[in-house]
C-alpha positions in Angstrom: 0.2 -0.2 0.0 2.6 2.6 0.7 4.8 1.5 -2.3 1.8 2.1 -4.5 1.0 5.8 -2.7 4.8 6.6 -3.4 4.4 5.6 -7.1 1.2 7.6 -7.5 3.0 10.7 -5.9 6.0 10.4 -7.7 4.7 9.6 -11.1 3.5 13.0 -11.9 6.7 14.5 -10.6 8.4 17.5 -12.5 11.7 19.0 -11.4 11.6 17.1 -8.1 8.3 18.9 -7.5 4.8 17.1 -7.4 1.3 18.9 -6.6 -1.0 17.4 -4.2 -2.9 14.1 -5.5 -6.1 14.8 -7.4 -8.0 12.6 -5.0 -7.4 14.8 -2.2 -9.5 17.9 -2.4 -8.4 19.7 0.9 -4.5 19.1 -0.1 -5.2 20.8 -3.4 -7.4 23.8 -1.8 -4.2 24.1 0.7 -1.7 24.1 -2.0 -3.4 26.7 -4.1 -3.9 29.1 -1.0 -0.2 28.7 -0.2 1.0 29.4 -4.1 1.0 33.2 -4.0 2.5 33.7 -0.4 5.2 31.5 -1.4 5.8 33.1 -4.7 5.9 36.4 -3.1 8.5 35.3 -0.3 10.8 33.5 -2.9 10.5 36.7 -5.0 11.8 38.8 -2.0 15.2 36.7 -2.1 16.1 38.1 -5.4 16.9 41.6 -4.0 18.3 39.7 -0.9 20.7 38.0 -3.0 22.3 41.2 -4.5 22.1 43.0 -1.2 24.7 40.2 0.3 26.7 40.8 -3.1 27.1 44.3 -3.2 30.1 45.8 -1.3 28.5 48.9 -0.9 25.5 47.8 1.0 25.3 49.3 4.5 25.4 46.9 7.5 21.9 47.9 8.5 20.7 46.6 5.3 22.2 43.2 5.4 19.9 41.7 8.1 16.9 42.5 5.8 18.5 40.0 3.2 18.9 37.4 6.0 15.2 38.0 7.1 14.1 37.7 3.5 15.8 34.1 3.1 14.5 33.1 6.6 11.0 34.1 5.7 11.1 32.1 2.4 12.5 29.2 3.8 9.6 29.4 6.4 6.9 29.8 3.8 8.2 26.8 1.7 8.5 24.5 4.5 5.0 25.7 5.9 3.3 25.1 2.5 5.0 22.0 2.1 4.0 20.3 5.7 0.6 22.1 5.8 -0.3 20.3 2.2 1.1 17.0 3.1 -0.9 17.2 6.2 -4.1 18.2 4.6 -3.6 15.2 2.0 -3.2 12.9 5.0 0.0 11.5 3.5 2.8 13.5 4.9 5.5 11.2 4.5 4.7 10.4 0.8 4.3 14.2 0.1 7.7 15.2 1.5 9.4 12.3 -0.5 7.6 13.4 -3.7 8.9 16.9 -3.3 12.9 16.9 -2.9 13.5 20.1 -4.7 11.4 21.8 -1.8 13.2 20.0 1.0 16.7 21.1 -0.9 15.4 24.6 -1.2 14.3 25.1 2.4 17.8 23.7 3.5 19.8 26.2 1.1 17.5 29.1 2.2 18.3 28.5 5.9 22.0 28.0 5.0 21.9 30.9 2.7 20.6 33.1 5.7 23.2 32.0 8.2 26.2 32.6 5.9 28.3 35.6 5.8 28.1 38.2 3.1 28.7 36.9 -0.5 31.0 40.0 -1.2 33.5 38.5 1.3 33.0 34.8 0.9 33.3 32.8 -2.4 32.0 29.9 -1.0 28.7 31.8 0.2 28.4 33.2 -3.1 28.4 29.8 -4.9 25.6 28.7 -2.1 23.5 31.3 -2.8 23.8 31.1 -6.7 22.5 27.5 -6.3 19.7 28.5 -4.0 18.9 31.3 -6.7 18.7 28.8 -9.4 16.5 26.3 -7.2 14.2 29.6 -6.3 13.8 30.2 -10.1 12.9 26.5 -10.7 10.2 26.6 -8.0 8.9 29.8 -9.1 8.4 28.7 -12.7 6.9 25.6 -11.7 4.4 27.5 -9.5 3.5 29.8 -12.5 3.3 27.0 -15.2 -0.8 27.0 -14.9 -0.6 30.4 -16.2 1.0 29.0 -19.5 -1.5 27.9 -21.8 -1.8 26.9 -25.3 -2.3 30.1 -27.5 -2.3 32.4 -24.3 -0.7 35.2 -26.4 -1.9 37.7 -24.1 -0.5 36.3 -21.0 2.7 35.7 -22.6 2.9 39.2 -23.9 2.1 40.6 -20.2 4.6 38.1 -18.6 7.2 39.1 -21.0 6.6 43.1 -20.3 6.7 42.3 -16.9 9.9 40.1 -16.8 11.7 42.8 -18.8 10.5 45.7 -16.9 11.7 44.0 -13.6 15.0 43.3 -15.2 15.3 46.7 -16.5 14.7 47.9 -12.8 17.5 45.5 -11.5 20.1 47.0 -14.0 19.1 50.4 -12.9 19.7 49.5 -9.3 23.0 47.2 -10.0 24.7 48.7 -12.8 26.7 51.9 -12.7 26.6 52.8 -16.5 22.8 52.8 -16.4 21.9 56.0 -14.3 18.1 55.9 -15.8 15.3 53.4 -15.9 15.3 53.7 -19.5 19.0 52.7 -19.7 18.4 49.9 -17.5 15.3 48.7 -19.7 17.5 49.0 -22.8 20.3 46.7 -21.3 17.6 44.2 -20.1 16.0 43.9 -23.7 19.2 43.5 -25.4 20.7 41.1 -22.9 17.4 38.9 -22.9 17.2 38.9 -26.5 21.0 38.0 -26.6 21.7 40.9 -29.1 24.6 42.4 -27.5 25.2 45.8 -29.5 27.7 46.8 -27.1 26.6 50.3 -26.5 25.7 49.2 -22.7 27.3 46.5 -21.0 27.3 45.1 -17.6 30.5 46.1 -15.6 29.8 45.3 -12.0 30.1 41.8 -10.6 26.5 42.2 -9.4 25.4 43.1 -12.7 27.1 40.4 -14.6 25.5 37.7 -12.3 22.2 39.4 -12.9 22.8 38.9 -16.7 23.2 35.4 -16.3 19.5 35.2 -14.9 18.1 37.8 -17.2 19.3 35.6 -20.5 17.8 32.6 -18.6 14.1 34.3 -18.0 14.4 36.7 -20.9 15.2 34.0 -23.7 12.5 31.8 -22.2 9.6 34.3 -22.0 10.6 35.6 -25.5 10.7 32.2 -27.0 7.3 31.4 -25.3 5.9 34.8 -26.8 7.2 33.6 -30.4 5.6 30.3 -29.8 2.3 31.7 -29.1 2.4 34.1 -32.2 3.3 31.2 -34.4 0.6 29.0 -32.7 -1.8 32.0 -33.6 -0.8 31.8 -37.1 -0.8 28.1 -37.4 -4.3 28.0 -35.8 -5.7 30.3 -38.4 -4.2 28.4 -41.3 -5.7 25.2 -39.8 -9.1 26.5 -39.3 -9.2 27.8 -43.0 -8.0 24.3 -44.2 -10.6 22.9 -42.2 -13.4 25.0 -43.6 -12.4 24.0 -47.0 -12.1 20.4 -46.2 -15.8 20.7 -44.7 -17.1 22.4 -47.7 -15.7 19.9 -50.0 -17.1 17.0 -47.8 -20.6 18.7 -47.9 -20.4 19.0 -51.7 -19.3 15.4 -51.9 -22.1 14.1 -49.6 -24.6 16.1 -51.6 -23.4 14.7 -54.7 -23.6 11.1 -53.5 -27.2 11.8 -52.0 -28.3 12.9 -55.4 -26.7 9.8 -57.0 -28.4 7.6 -54.4 -31.5 9.3 -55.2 -31.3 8.9 -58.9 -30.2 5.3 -58.4 -33.3 4.5 -56.2 -35.3 5.9 -58.8 -33.7 3.9 -61.6 -34.5 0.6 -59.6 -37.9 1.6 -58.8 -38.5 2.2 -62.7 -36.7 -1.1 -63.7 -38.9 -3.1 -61.1 -42.1 -1.5 -62.4 -40.9 -2.3 -66.1 -39.9 -6.0 -65.0 -43.2 -6.8 -63.2 -45.8 -9.1 -65.0 -49.0 -7.6 -66.2 -52.1 -8.1 -63.9 -54.7 -10.5 -64.9 -57.9 -9.1 -66.3 -61.0 -9.7 -64.4 -63.1 -11.2 -67.1 -61.5 -14.3 -68.2 -63.3 -16.2 -71.4 -65.2 -19.1 -70.9 -64.9 -22.3 -73.1 -67.5 -22.1 -76.1 -68.2 -18.5 -75.7 
């Protein structure tokens, strides 16, 4: 029984993450309620990462980064435990979500380690945690990505590029205005690389890695959504032509069948023997 439940949980796992089983309504409801609080808590770790990395950050702001990591770890752990408890299969739910367990551990370590600007080991660990956080956020938002959802993709692309532009405006000294930050975000996400504005600080260079990963993925989804619209329009045109041709052929077959029925009826009428007359002749009459 336990092995069967574990198989059911792990069968739908993606990237080391598994949603609550479909036959557990309380588990699904609890998971949905925790979705946005967890996303917001994980989103706060992005500026926390760069607060730990920037050497110019004052000592008064670094506790905020530590607090952001700790809150994110608490949110992920609470969502995982609460959902598993509501499913009444806590052990199986924990075993089916190893990425969440690793993420909670990494966030707690990131909160306790020294600043990234003075420790390469702490920087490496926080980079791994940032990648796991990115995977967790994308997994949580996958329900928003639907086939043909061009409007959703455009809004998401604009939001991602806007946030990346704000990040460059904050991190990169060669982008003194928000417009410069947005331009650098676009050429980086699109892998254009004009060279008029480039990341120069270590924080901006590390930020560019995530901008390329996020931006290239989102722009690819937008391109795929646009292509899907064109393909669907062409498919609908072809389907209408096929249906019209089928209707013409069906009408032609219907007329031919009617003609065949009439011919058969006429042939049967011609081949039928004549009916005998009512007054038959008598002998010697």
